C-alpha positions as CSV (number, residue, x, y, z in Angstrom):
1,X,5.9,22.2,21.8
2,X,2.8,20.7,20.2
3,X,-0.6,21.3,21.6
4,X,-0.8,17.8,23.1
5,X,2.8,17.2,24.1
6,X,2.7,14.8,27.1
7,X,4.6,15.7,30.2
8,X,6.0,13.5,33.0
9,X,3.9,15.5,35.5
10,X,0.7,14.6,33.6
11,X,1.7,10.9,33.7
12,X,2.3,11.1,37.5
13,X,-0.9,13.0,38.1
14,X,-2.9,10.3,36.2
15,X,-1.2,7.5,38.1
16,X,-2.4,8.9,41.4
17,X,-5.7,7.3,40.6
18,X,-4.1,3.9,41.0
19,X,-4.4,2.8,44.7
20,X,-2.5,-0.1,46.3
21,X,-5.3,-1.9,48.1
22,X,-3.1,-3.2,50.9
23,X,-1.2,0.0,51.6
24,X,-4.2,2.2,50.8
25,X,-2.2,4.9,49.1
26,X,-1.6,5.8,45.5
27,X,1.4,4.3,43.7
28,X,2.9,7.8,43.1
29,X,2.9,8.8,46.8
30,X,4.3,5.3,47.6
31,X,7.2,5.8,45.3
32,X,6.4,2.9,43.1
33,X,6.5,4.7,39.8
34,X,10.0,4.7,38.3
35,X,11.8,5.7,35.1
36,X,9.1,7.6,33.3
37,X,10.0,8.0,29.6
38,X,8.0,9.9,27.0
39,X,8.8,10.0,23.3
40,X,6.3,11.4,20.7
41,X,3.3,10.4,22.7
42,X,4.7,6.9,23.6
43,X,4.8,6.6,27.4
44,X,6.8,3.9,29.3
45,X,7.5,3.5,33.0
46,X,8.1,0.9,35.7
47,X,5.9,0.1,38.7
48,X,8.1,-1.3,41.5
49,X,5.9,-3.2,44.0
50,X,6.9,-4.2,47.5
51,X,6.7,-8.0,46.7
52,X,6.8,-10.2,43.6
53,X,3.9,-12.1,45.3
54,X,1.5,-9.2,44.9
55,X,-1.9,-10.7,44.2
56,X,-3.2,-7.6,42.3
57,X,-0.2,-6.7,40.2
58,X,-2.1,-7.5,36.9
59,X,-5.0,-5.3,38.1
60,X,-2.7,-2.4,39.0
61,X,-0.9,-2.7,35.7
62,X,-4.3,-2.5,33.8
63,X,-5.4,0.4,35.9
64,X,-2.2,2.3,35.2
65,X,-2.4,1.8,31.5
66,X,-6.1,2.9,31.4
67,X,-5.2,6.0,33.5
68,X,-2.4,7.2,31.3
69,X,-4.3,6.4,28.1
70,X,-6.8,9.1,29.1
71,X,-4.1,11.8,28.8
72,X,-4.5,13.8,25.5
73,X,-1.7,13.0,23.1
74,X,-0.8,9.6,24.5
75,X,-0.4,7.1,21.7
76,X,0.8,4.0,23.6
77,X,1.6,3.0,27.2
78,X,4.2,0.4,28.1
79,X,4.3,-0.7,31.8
80,X,7.0,-2.9,33.3
81,X,6.1,-4.5,36.6
82,X,9.0,-5.1,39.0
83,X,9.3,-5.7,42.7
84,X,11.7,-4.8,45.5
85,X,10.9,-6.3,48.8
86,X,10.9,-3.7,51.6
87,X,12.8,-4.8,54.6
88,X,11.5,-5.2,58.2
89,X,12.9,-2.9,60.8
90,X,16.5,-4.2,61.4
91,X,17.9,-3.8,64.9
92,X,21.5,-3.0,65.8
93,X,22.1,-6.6,67.0
94,X,20.1,-8.3,64.3
95,X,21.6,-11.7,63.5
96,X,20.2,-11.7,59.9
97,X,20.7,-8.2,58.5
98,X,20.5,-9.4,54.9
99,X,17.1,-11.1,55.4
100,X,14.3,-8.7,54.6
101,X,11.5,-10.6,56.4
102,X,11.6,-13.3,59.0
103,X,8.3,-15.0,59.4
104,X,7.6,-17.4,62.2
105,X,5.1,-20.2,61.6
106,X,3.7,-21.4,65.0
107,X,1.0,-23.5,66.5
108,X,-0.3,-24.1,70.0
109,X,0.0,-27.9,69.5
110,X,1.3,-30.5,67.2
111,X,-0.7,-32.3,64.5
112,X,-2.2,-29.3,62.8
113,X,0.1,-29.5,59.7
114,X,2.3,-26.6,60.6
115,X,5.4,-28.0,58.8
116,X,3.4,-28.9,55.7
117,X,2.1,-25.3,55.7
118,X,5.6,-23.9,56.1
119,X,7.1,-25.9,53.3
120,X,4.3,-25.1,50.8
121,X,4.3,-21.4,51.7
122,X,8.1,-21.3,51.2
123,X,7.8,-22.9,47.7
124,X,4.8,-20.7,46.8
125,X,6.8,-17.6,47.6
126,X,9.9,-18.9,45.7
127,X,7.7,-19.5,42.6
128,X,6.9,-15.8,42.5
129,X,10.6,-15.1,42.0
130,X,11.3,-14.2,45.7
131,X,14.5,-15.3,47.4
132,X,13.3,-17.7,50.1
133,X,14.9,-19.6,53.0
134,X,13.3,-22.2,55.2
135,X,14.6,-22.8,58.7
136,X,13.3,-26.0,60.4
137,X,13.5,-24.9,64.1
138,X,11.3,-27.7,65.2
139,X,14.1,-29.4,67.1
140,X,11.9,-32.0,68.6
141,X,10.6,-33.4,65.3
142,X,12.4,-31.9,62.3
143,X,10.3,-32.9,59.3
144,X,11.3,-30.5,56.6
145,X,13.8,-33.0,55.0
146,X,11.1,-35.6,54.7
147,X,8.5,-33.1,53.3
148,X,11.0,-31.7,50.8
149,X,12.3,-35.1,49.8
150,X,16.0,-34.8,50.5
151,X,18.5,-36.0,53.0
152,X,21.4,-34.2,51.5
153,X,24.2,-33.3,54.0
154,X,24.9,-29.6,54.0
155,X,28.4,-28.4,53.1
156,X,30.5,-26.1,55.3
157,X,32.4,-23.2,53.8
158,X,34.5,-20.8,55.9
159,X,32.9,-22.2,59.1
160,X,29.4,-21.5,57.7
161,X,26.8,-24.1,56.9
162,X,25.6,-23.8,53.3
163,X,21.8,-24.4,53.2
164,X,20.4,-27.3,51.1
165,X,18.4,-26.1,48.1
166,X,15.2,-27.8,46.8
167,X,12.4,-26.4,44.7
168,X,14.0,-22.9,44.7
169,X,14.1,-22.8,48.5
170,X,17.3,-22.8,50.6
171,X,16.7,-24.7,53.8
172,X,18.4,-25.9,57.0
173,X,17.2,-28.5,59.5
174,X,18.6,-30.6,62.2
175,X,17.1,-33.5,60.3
176,X,20.1,-33.1,57.8
177,X,22.6,-33.6,60.7
178,X,21.0,-36.2,63.0
179,X,20.4,-39.9,62.1
180,X,16.7,-40.8,61.8
181,X,16.9,-43.2,64.7
182,X,18.8,-40.9,67.1
183,X,16.8,-39.4,69.9
184,X,18.0,-36.1,71.5
185,X,16.8,-35.2,75.0
186,X,16.3,-31.5,74.9
187,X,16.5,-29.1,77.8
188,X,15.5,-25.5,77.6
189,X,19.1,-24.0,77.2
190,X,19.9,-26.6,74.6
191,X,16.8,-25.6,72.5
192,X,17.7,-21.9,72.8
193,X,21.3,-22.5,71.9
194,X,20.4,-24.7,68.9
195,X,17.9,-22.2,67.5
196,X,20.5,-19.4,67.8
197,X,23.1,-21.5,66.0
198,X,20.7,-22.2,63.2
199,X,20.5,-18.5,62.7
200,X,24.2,-17.6,63.1
201,X,26.1,-20.6,61.8
202,X,24.1,-20.9,58.5
203,X,25.0,-18.8,55.5
204,X,21.6,-17.5,54.8
205,X,22.8,-14.7,52.5
206,X,20.4,-12.2,51.0
207,X,16.8,-13.3,51.3
208,X,13.4,-11.7,50.8
209,X,11.7,-14.1,53.1
210,X,12.9,-16.6,55.7
211,X,10.1,-18.9,56.9
212,X,10.8,-20.4,60.3
213,X,9.0,-23.6,61.2
214,X,8.8,-23.4,65.1
215,X,8.1,-26.3,67.4
216,X,4.5,-26.6,68.6
217,X,3.7,-24.9,71.9
218,X,4.9,-21.9,73.8
219,X,8.4,-22.9,74.7
220,X,12.0,-21.8,74.3
221,X,12.3,-21.8,70.5
222,X,9.8,-18.9,69.8
223,X,11.3,-16.9,72.7
224,X,14.8,-17.3,71.4
225,X,13.8,-16.4,67.8
226,X,12.0,-13.3,69.0
227,X,14.9,-12.2,71.2
228,X,17.6,-12.9,68.6
229,X,15.9,-11.4,65.5
230,X,13.4,-8.5,64.9
231,X,10.9,-10.8,63.2
232,X,8.4,-9.4,60.8
233,X,5.6,-11.3,62.4
234,X,4.0,-14.6,63.2
235,X,1.6,-16.9,61.4
236,X,-0.6,-19.2,63.6
237,X,-1.7,-22.5,62.1
238,X,-4.8,-24.1,63.5
239,X,-7.6,-26.6,62.8
240,X,-11.2,-25.4,62.9
241,X,-12.3,-27.0,66.2
242,X,-13.3,-24.8,69.2
243,X,-10.6,-26.4,71.3
244,X,-8.0,-25.5,68.6
245,X,-9.1,-21.9,68.9
246,X,-8.3,-22.0,72.7
247,X,-4.8,-23.4,72.0
248,X,-4.2,-20.9,69.1
249,X,-5.2,-18.1,71.4
250,X,-2.4,-19.1,73.9
251,X,0.2,-18.8,71.1
252,X,-1.1,-15.3,70.2
253,X,-1.0,-14.4,73.9
254,X,2.6,-15.6,74.2
255,X,3.9,-13.5,71.4
256,X,2.1,-10.5,72.7
257,X,3.6,-11.1,76.1
258,X,7.1,-11.3,74.4
259,X,6.3,-8.1,72.6
260,X,5.8,-6.3,75.9
261,X,9.0,-7.7,77.3
262,X,11.2,-6.9,74.3
263,X,9.7,-3.4,73.8
264,X,9.3,-4.0,70.0
265,X,6.3,-5.2,68.0
266,X,5.8,-8.8,67.1
267,X,2.8,-8.6,64.7
268,X,0.5,-11.5,64.3
269,X,0.4,-11.6,60.5
270,X,-2.6,-13.8,60.5
271,X,-4.2,-17.2,61.0
272,X,-4.2,-20.1,58.6
273,X,-6.9,-22.6,58.9
274,X,-5.7,-26.1,57.9
275,X,-7.8,-29.3,57.2
276,X,-10.9,-27.2,57.1
277,X,-12.9,-29.0,54.4
278,X,-12.8,-32.3,52.6
279,X,-13.9,-32.4,48.9
280,X,-14.8,-36.0,47.9
281,X,-12.7,-36.9,44.8
282,X,-15.5,-39.1,43.6
283,X,-18.8,-37.2,44.1
284,X,-17.4,-33.7,44.7
285,X,-19.3,-33.1,47.8
286,X,-17.6,-30.8,50.3
287,X,-17.8,-31.7,53.9
288,X,-16.6,-29.8,57.0
289,X,-14.5,-32.3,58.9
290,X,-14.3,-30.7,62.3
291,X,-17.0,-28.9,64.3
292,X,-16.4,-25.4,65.6
293,X,-16.4,-21.8,64.3
294,X,-13.3,-22.2,62.2
295,X,-10.5,-19.9,61.3
296,X,-12.7,-17.0,60.3
297,X,-14.3,-16.8,63.7
298,X,-11.0,-17.3,65.5
299,X,-9.4,-14.4,63.5
300,X,-12.3,-12.1,64.4
301,X,-12.1,-13.0,68.1
302,X,-8.3,-12.5,68.2
303,X,-8.3,-9.4,66.1
304,X,-6.0,-10.7,63.4
305,X,-6.4,-11.4,59.6
306,X,-7.5,-14.8,58.3
307,X,-4.9,-15.5,55.6
308,X,-6.8,-18.4,54.2
309,X,-8.2,-21.9,54.6
310,X,-6.6,-25.1,53.3
311,X,-8.8,-28.1,52.4
312,X,-7.8,-31.7,53.2
313,X,-6.9,-33.9,50.3
314,X,-5.6,-37.4,51.1
315,X,-3.9,-37.8,47.8
316,X,-2.0,-34.6,48.2
317,X,-1.1,-35.4,51.8
318,X,0.5,-38.6,50.5
319,X,2.6,-36.7,48.1
320,X,4.0,-34.7,51.1
321,X,5.0,-38.0,52.7
322,X,6.8,-38.9,49.5
323,X,8.8,-35.7,49.6
324,X,7.0,-33.6,47.0
325,X,5.1,-30.6,48.4
326,X,1.4,-30.3,47.2
327,X,2.1,-27.1,45.3
328,X,4.6,-29.1,43.2
329,X,2.9,-32.5,42.9
330,X,-0.6,-31.2,42.2
331,X,-0.2,-27.5,41.1
332,X,-3.8,-27.2,39.9
333,X,-5.4,-28.7,43.0
334,X,-7.6,-26.7,45.4
335,X,-5.0,-27.2,48.1
336,X,-2.2,-25.8,45.9
337,X,-4.3,-22.9,44.9
338,X,-5.0,-22.2,48.5
339,X,-1.3,-22.2,49.4
340,X,-0.6,-19.7,46.5
341,X,-3.3,-17.4,47.7
342,X,-2.2,-17.5,51.3
343,X,1.4,-16.8,50.2
344,X,0.2,-13.7,48.4
345,X,-1.8,-12.6,51.5
346,X,1.2,-13.2,53.7
347,X,3.5,-11.2,51.4
348,X,1.0,-8.4,51.5
349,X,0.9,-8.4,55.3
350,X,4.8,-8.2,55.3
351,X,4.6,-5.2,53.0
352,X,2.0,-3.5,55.2
353,X,4.1,-3.9,58.4
354,X,7.4,-2.9,56.8
355,X,6.0,0.2,55.1
356,X,4.1,1.2,58.2
357,X,7.4,2.1,59.9
358,X,7.8,4.9,57.3
359,X,6.5,8.3,58.1
360,X,4.5,8.3,54.9
361,X,2.3,5.4,56.2
362,X,2.1,6.0,59.9
363,X,-1.6,6.7,59.7
364,X,-2.5,3.4,58.2
365,X,-4.3,1.2,60.7
366,X,-2.5,-2.2,61.3
367,X,-5.2,-4.8,61.0
368,X,-3.5,-7.3,63.2
369,X,-4.6,-5.3,66.2
370,X,-8.1,-5.6,67.5
């Protein structure tokens, strides 16, 4: 063996200097380093992250290369970045055992852009390479077909409804099944039964993320979802006014009450502040539309993360009405960039909560708790 023959242990020891900023552990202890190969000073390995939407994967790759290059005898370093989404804790009676993360998008009231947020987050996650589903559980006003620009009727195969696919997202909504002019008078048991059917009668298959657009308020739909599936967590969409904070707080309180009754955690993954600022397309001046402390203050008071803030853009809002999500219609806009950043932050929170169930990470504080 030559004086500077590189060993696998040297490579692993060097890579312990690379820390995952969300999980707060080194990538070797986390089991991210795979398939280390060394040939005459040429080192190659894989780093398998917990989500393809990792916002710092390029930084981690750069840090890994720099760390290994410091080993005497190393001539070159080749790093392949991959991802394997870690699953939520699946219960014995889980209706969706092949879905790794179920994310509920909720709001205390209507009119805050919850469905628009759900659609754009789903598309943003799909653009990272993740397998994404979108369930429109807003039985009172299913708007996903309009926002995604399709009225396609789902097919049925072997008594299972096959989701409609658009922009890389598989989706299901009552809007695909009901005529636009038909009104349905919903009673509590009907809502609960319909939500459960949308979970069980649809062939969701294997998914990394299933985004569930809930009806506004604190009614039967969120309770049925929480009881039927061990959800990864909840995202609360709100506007910046002080009154909006009060309403958002009620949604948080509801899920924490459900958590107590079910005896399993329902993490609040974070708050998304929508319609926070308006950037004038003519002069560029940025104006805060609503008064109030905003999402940052709300997140601090509720003890949950602020996932991000989405500006208001009338042009992009119009594209949503035309059936093209903002992230597709105007990919370089400030709003589209905000959706991508929020999708990355959301994926990171899912990773934190799924990994926190492992013994290795039990000492990591979950930041959704105050």
